[in-house]
C-alpha positions in Angstrom: 8.3 -34.6 8.8 6.1 -33.3 11.7 4.0 -36.4 11.6 6.4 -38.4 13.9 7.3 -35.3 15.9 4.2 -35.4 18.1 2.0 -32.6 19.1 3.2 -29.0 19.2 4.4 -28.0 22.7 5.4 -24.8 24.5 9.0 -24.1 25.4 8.1 -25.0 29.0 7.3 -28.6 28.0 10.3 -29.1 25.7 12.3 -32.1 27.1 16.0 -32.4 27.4 17.5 -34.7 24.8 14.8 -33.8 22.2 16.3 -34.0 18.7 16.9 -30.6 17.0 16.6 -30.2 13.2 17.3 -27.4 10.8 14.7 -26.0 8.5 16.1 -28.2 5.7 15.7 -31.4 7.7 19.2 -31.9 9.0 19.6 -33.2 12.6 22.2 -31.1 14.3 21.9 -32.3 17.9 19.7 -32.5 20.9 18.3 -30.0 23.4 20.6 -29.7 26.3 18.8 -26.8 28.0 15.9 -24.5 27.5 16.8 -20.9 28.4 13.8 -19.0 29.8 12.5 -16.9 32.6 9.3 -18.9 33.3 8.0 -16.5 35.9 8.1 -13.6 33.3 7.1 -16.0 30.4 10.2 -15.1 28.4 11.7 -17.7 26.1 15.4 -16.8 25.4 16.5 -19.8 23.3 18.1 -23.2 23.5 21.4 -24.7 24.3 21.9 -27.5 21.7 24.4 -30.4 22.2 26.0 -30.9 18.8 29.0 -32.9 17.5 31.0 -29.6 17.6 30.0 -28.9 21.2 27.3 -26.8 22.8 25.7 -24.2 20.6 23.3 -21.3 21.5 20.1 -20.9 19.4 18.5 -17.5 20.0 14.6 -17.7 20.4 13.9 -15.9 17.1 15.8 -18.7 15.3 13.7 -21.5 16.9 10.9 -22.4 14.6 8.5 -25.0 15.9 8.6 -27.1 19.0 7.0 -30.6 19.2 6.9 -33.4 21.7 9.7 -35.3 20.0 11.4 -32.7 17.8 12.6 -29.1 17.8 12.8 -27.3 14.4 15.0 -24.3 13.8 14.2 -21.6 11.3 17.9 -21.8 10.2 19.3 -24.0 7.4 22.1 -26.5 8.1 24.6 -24.0 6.6 23.4 -21.2 8.9 23.3 -23.5 11.9 26.9 -24.4 11.4 27.8 -20.9 12.5 25.8 -20.9 15.7 27.8 -19.5 18.6 28.9 -21.3 21.7 26.8 -20.3 24.8 28.2 -17.7 27.1 27.5 -17.0 30.8 24.7 -14.6 31.6 25.9 -11.2 32.9 25.4 -10.6 36.5 22.2 -8.7 37.4 21.4 -6.5 40.3 18.2 -5.4 41.9 17.8 -1.9 43.2 16.4 -1.7 46.8 15.0 1.3 48.6 18.3 1.7 50.4 20.1 2.1 47.0 18.0 5.2 46.1 19.4 8.4 47.6 16.9 10.6 49.3 14.0 8.3 49.3 14.4 6.4 52.6 12.7 7.6 55.8 16.2 8.3 57.3 17.1 10.4 54.3 13.9 12.5 54.5 14.4 13.1 58.3 18.1 14.0 57.7 17.1 16.5 54.9 14.4 18.1 57.1 16.8 18.5 60.1 19.5 19.9 57.8 17.0 22.4 56.4 15.8 23.4 59.9 19.4 23.9 61.1 20.2 26.0 58.1 17.3 28.3 59.0 18.2 28.5 62.6 21.8 29.2 61.9 21.0 31.7 59.1 22.8 29.6 56.4 19.9 29.0 54.1 
């Protein structure tokens, strides 16, 4: 089965439209998209174009990747229950301005407030 699949490849080299097979040899579709954060080297899974529409395959369910074939660790029966892909939730990055008390302005404001409390006797 892997003889005509070509050499093993990393998820970063997996091409769009590569055929996708189940662990019992059933072709279920083709790779539509590889989901990954390449900068962090995190493979999240595949979006597979099937006869029933797009399906999401989580990375732990992806078995082996080859030049001309992707093999899942799921049987055809299990693959029939793959979910439709959903949008990723929004993400936020925290900046220095989002952290209370840690910016230079916050430190100066705290020191002035403390000095005023001592001068006015409200400490």
